LOZA-683974 format. One record per residue (C-alpha): x, y, z. Coordinates in Angstrom, 3 decimals. Layout:
N
<r u="X" v="Y" w="Z"/>
...
END
This chain:
72
<r u="23.767" v="-2.631" w="1.931"/>
<r u="24.093" v="0.484" w="0.569"/>
<r u="22.143" v="3.150" w="-0.907"/>
<r u="21.696" v="6.716" w="-2.215"/>
<r u="19.257" v="9.345" w="-2.531"/>
<r u="18.582" v="8.395" w="-5.978"/>
<r u="17.658" v="4.756" w="-5.323"/>
<r u="13.928" v="3.750" w="-5.511"/>
<r u="12.359" v="0.658" w="-3.944"/>
<r u="10.543" v="-1.261" w="-6.902"/>
<r u="6.686" v="-0.702" w="-6.929"/>
<r u="5.781" v="-4.396" w="-6.086"/>
<r u="4.583" v="-6.646" w="-3.325"/>
<r u="6.900" v="-8.074" w="-0.274"/>
<r u="6.315" v="-10.696" w="1.820"/>
<r u="7.398" v="-10.461" w="5.545"/>
<r u="6.914" v="-13.096" w="7.956"/>
<r u="3.998" v="-12.606" w="10.587"/>
<r u="6.241" v="-11.472" w="13.346"/>
<r u="5.974" v="-7.966" w="14.697"/>
<r u="9.518" v="-7.298" w="14.924"/>
<r u="10.420" v="-8.244" w="11.437"/>
<r u="7.735" v="-6.030" w="10.318"/>
<r u="8.980" v="-2.974" w="12.186"/>
<r u="11.021" v="-1.781" w="9.774"/>
<r u="8.401" v="-1.715" w="6.813"/>
<r u="6.006" v="0.227" w="9.359"/>
<r u="8.558" v="2.932" w="9.775"/>
<r u="9.450" v="2.912" w="6.144"/>
<r u="5.418" v="3.430" w="5.315"/>
<r u="5.483" v="6.160" w="7.716"/>
<r u="8.265" v="8.470" w="6.091"/>
<r u="7.474" v="7.627" w="2.422"/>
<r u="4.571" v="9.981" w="1.222"/>
<r u="1.581" v="8.128" w="0.236"/>
<r u="2.401" v="4.651" w="1.406"/>
<r u="-0.002" v="2.208" w="2.481"/>
<r u="1.356" v="-0.730" w="4.673"/>
<r u="-0.885" v="-3.783" w="5.529"/>
<r u="0.296" v="-6.565" w="7.898"/>
<r u="-1.629" v="-9.479" w="7.698"/>
<r u="-1.630" v="-12.323" w="10.538"/>
<r u="0.831" v="-10.511" w="12.439"/>
<r u="1.130" v="-11.211" w="16.480"/>
<r u="0.687" v="-8.082" w="18.581"/>
<r u="2.488" v="-9.084" w="21.614"/>
<r u="1.928" v="-6.251" w="24.276"/>
<r u="5.720" v="-6.509" w="25.085"/>
<r u="7.086" v="-5.902" w="21.425"/>
<r u="4.222" v="-3.567" w="19.911"/>
<r u="5.347" v="-0.260" w="21.610"/>
<r u="6.232" v="1.047" w="17.977"/>
<r u="2.590" v="1.240" w="17.007"/>
<r u="1.933" v="3.852" w="19.998"/>
<r u="5.101" v="5.816" w="19.327"/>
<r u="4.415" v="6.026" w="15.476"/>
<r u="0.519" v="7.002" w="16.649"/>
<r u="2.080" v="9.773" w="18.785"/>
<r u="4.241" v="10.847" w="15.992"/>
<r u="1.150" v="11.096" w="13.692"/>
<r u="1.004" v="7.940" w="11.843"/>
<r u="-2.508" v="7.057" w="10.888"/>
<r u="-2.485" v="3.051" w="12.056"/>
<r u="-5.896" v="0.704" w="12.313"/>
<r u="-5.816" v="-2.444" w="13.766"/>
<r u="-8.368" v="-4.821" w="12.345"/>
<r u="-9.690" v="-8.150" w="13.192"/>
<r u="-7.964" v="-8.294" w="17.018"/>
<r u="-8.585" v="-11.724" w="18.543"/>
<r u="-7.011" v="-13.982" w="21.335"/>
<r u="-5.006" v="-17.098" w="20.174"/>
<r u="-2.999" v="-19.688" w="22.341"/>
END
């Protein structure tokens, strides 16, 4: 994959599987693109894999977690 600074991501909806690791790229992209809003639905927040949320929050990202629940 290659890109240049003039490339733009089309303004449309993207579907990413509900795995936190697969969604991490989109979280970071949303943090670095001004006025972005990212919503992850039905994504597992395994404590061993979601340290990225804390790091992004420490860097100033406004992250809200809703509808937390335990499933097994």
